[in-house]
C-alpha positions in Angstrom: 84.0 108.5 166.3 81.3 111.0 167.3 79.4 110.7 170.6 76.1 112.6 171.1 75.1 113.6 174.6 71.6 114.9 175.5 70.7 116.3 178.9 67.0 116.6 179.9 65.9 118.8 182.7 62.5 117.6 183.9 59.8 119.3 186.0 57.3 117.0 187.8 55.0 119.5 189.5 52.4 116.9 190.7 55.0 114.8 192.6 54.1 114.6 196.2 56.7 112.1 197.2 60.0 110.5 196.1 57.9 107.6 194.9 55.9 109.8 192.5 59.2 111.2 191.1 60.8 107.8 190.7 57.7 106.5 188.8 58.1 109.3 186.2 61.9 109.0 185.9 61.9 105.2 185.7 59.2 105.1 183.1 61.0 107.7 181.0 64.3 105.9 181.2 62.8 102.5 180.4 60.8 103.7 177.4 63.8 105.6 176.0 66.1 102.6 176.4 63.5 100.3 174.8 62.8 102.6 171.9 66.3 103.7 171.0 69.7 102.2 171.1 71.1 104.7 173.7 72.4 104.8 177.2 70.3 106.5 179.8 71.1 107.6 183.3 69.8 109.8 186.1 72.4 112.5 186.6 71.3 114.2 189.8 70.5 113.1 193.3 66.9 113.0 194.3 67.1 116.3 196.2 63.7 117.6 195.2 60.6 115.6 194.3 59.6 118.0 191.5 62.7 117.9 189.3 65.2 115.5 187.7 68.1 115.5 185.3 68.5 112.7 182.8 71.5 112.1 180.6 71.3 110.2 177.3 74.3 109.2 175.2 74.7 107.6 171.8 77.7 106.7 169.6 77.8 106.2 165.9 80.1 106.6 162.9 77.7 109.1 161.4 77.2 112.5 162.9 74.1 113.0 160.8 72.6 109.8 162.2 73.3 111.0 165.7 71.7 114.4 165.0 68.5 112.7 163.8 68.5 110.2 166.7 68.9 112.8 169.4 66.0 114.9 167.9 63.8 111.8 167.9 64.8 111.0 171.5 64.0 114.5 172.6 60.5 114.4 170.9 59.8 111.0 172.5 60.9 112.3 175.9 58.5 115.2 175.6 55.6 112.9 174.7 56.4 110.4 177.5 56.6 113.1 180.1 53.3 114.7 179.0 51.7 111.3 179.4 52.9 111.2 183.0 51.9 114.8 183.8 55.4 116.1 183.7 57.2 118.5 181.4 60.6 118.9 179.8 61.9 122.2 181.3 65.1 122.3 179.2 67.0 120.1 176.8 70.5 120.6 175.5 72.9 118.4 173.6 76.4 118.3 172.4 78.8 116.2 170.3 82.1 114.8 171.6 84.6 113.7 169.1 86.8 110.8 170.2 
């Protein structure tokens, strides 16, 4: 069964504290979880206030479905981040066959 994994590298230039960073990251994670049937986790430690790495994983019997889902999630993430004054610096995804 195919598993799709999406990794988002986020840049939060306006963050002046860990609280600012957490607000953006938490909002992104919550909105992605609510809007899509995916698992979302923060992959890095909060080393810098201006960046974060988010991992998103979905599983389905259909690889085509996963492809469309991951594209939708990436578009939604870009929109959500722009609303919070942040940007998606990089995004990459891969399939894992189990």
